[in-house]
C-alpha positions as CSV (number, residue, x, y, z in Angstrom):
1,M,-18.3,32.9,-46.1
2,T,-21.9,31.9,-46.5
3,T,-24.4,34.0,-48.8
4,T,-28.1,34.5,-48.8
5,T,-28.6,32.2,-51.6
6,E,-27.7,29.2,-49.8
7,R,-29.9,26.4,-49.3
8,F,-30.3,24.7,-45.7
9,T,-31.1,20.9,-45.8
10,A,-34.3,20.5,-43.5
11,I,-33.4,18.1,-40.4
12,R,-36.1,16.5,-38.4
13,P,-36.2,17.7,-34.8
14,W,-34.9,14.9,-32.6
15,G,-38.0,14.9,-30.3
16,A,-40.4,15.0,-33.0
17,D,-40.1,10.6,-32.6
18,R,-41.5,11.1,-29.1
19,L,-44.7,12.9,-30.3
20,A,-48.0,11.1,-30.0
21,P,-51.7,11.8,-30.4
22,Y,-53.2,13.7,-27.7
23,P,-55.5,11.3,-25.3
24,T,-58.8,11.3,-25.6
25,T,-60.7,14.6,-24.2
26,V,-63.4,14.6,-21.7
27,R,-66.0,17.1,-21.8
28,L,-66.2,18.8,-18.4
29,P,-69.4,19.3,-16.4
30,H,-68.8,23.3,-15.9
31,V,-69.5,26.1,-17.9
32,S,-67.6,29.0,-15.7
33,V,-65.3,29.5,-12.7
34,T,-65.5,32.5,-10.5
35,I,-63.4,33.2,-7.5
36,D,-65.6,33.0,-4.0
37,P,-64.3,36.4,-2.2
38,D,-64.7,34.8,1.3
39,T,-62.8,31.4,0.6
40,Q,-60.6,32.4,-2.4
41,L,-61.6,29.2,-3.9
42,G,-63.0,28.3,-7.3
43,V,-66.8,28.1,-7.8
44,F,-67.8,25.9,-10.8
45,R,-71.2,26.4,-12.4
46,D,-73.1,24.7,-15.1
47,R,-74.9,26.5,-18.1
48,T,-78.2,26.8,-15.6
49,G,-75.7,28.6,-13.0
50,H,-76.0,25.9,-10.6
51,V,-72.8,25.1,-8.5
52,V,-71.1,21.7,-10.0
53,E,-69.1,19.8,-7.2
54,M,-65.4,19.0,-9.0
55,G,-64.0,16.7,-6.5
56,K,-61.9,17.2,-3.5
57,H,-58.4,18.3,-4.0
58,G,-55.9,17.6,-1.3
59,T,-53.2,20.4,-0.1
60,S,-49.4,20.3,0.4
61,K,-47.0,21.8,2.2
62,G,-43.2,21.8,1.3
63,T,-40.1,22.8,3.5
64,E,-36.7,23.1,2.6
65,T,-33.3,23.4,5.0
66,S,-30.0,24.7,3.8
67,T,-27.1,22.8,4.9
68,T,-23.6,23.7,5.3
69,T,-20.7,21.1,6.4
70,N,-17.9,23.2,5.9
71,S,-17.9,27.0,6.8
72,D,-15.0,28.1,5.1
73,S,-16.0,26.4,1.4
74,A,-19.4,26.9,-0.6
75,N,-18.9,23.6,-2.1
76,D,-19.6,21.5,0.6
77,Q,-23.2,23.0,0.9
78,G,-26.7,20.5,0.8
79,H,-30.3,20.8,1.5
80,D,-33.1,18.5,2.4
81,Q,-36.5,18.7,1.5
82,D,-39.7,17.8,3.1
83,S,-43.4,17.5,1.8
84,Q,-46.7,16.8,3.6
85,Q,-50.1,16.2,1.6
86,D,-53.4,15.4,2.7
């Protein structure tokens, strides 16, 4: 039986040894981000309101198909994955 007066020994979490300092941060050239209603893309602006180019980002598309090799058993099921990036 445990009582409310029992004391527990502090144990260091197992992941604490994996912690490291954050890398050096970089100041970004933008102050605000809004969404362009026509393109649905983010528009980055600096302190004076001018648009800041943040670089090009690619797009990706993934597909996944389910395969069954044995129609009377659910254990023989698998799937394939595919991705395309530009």
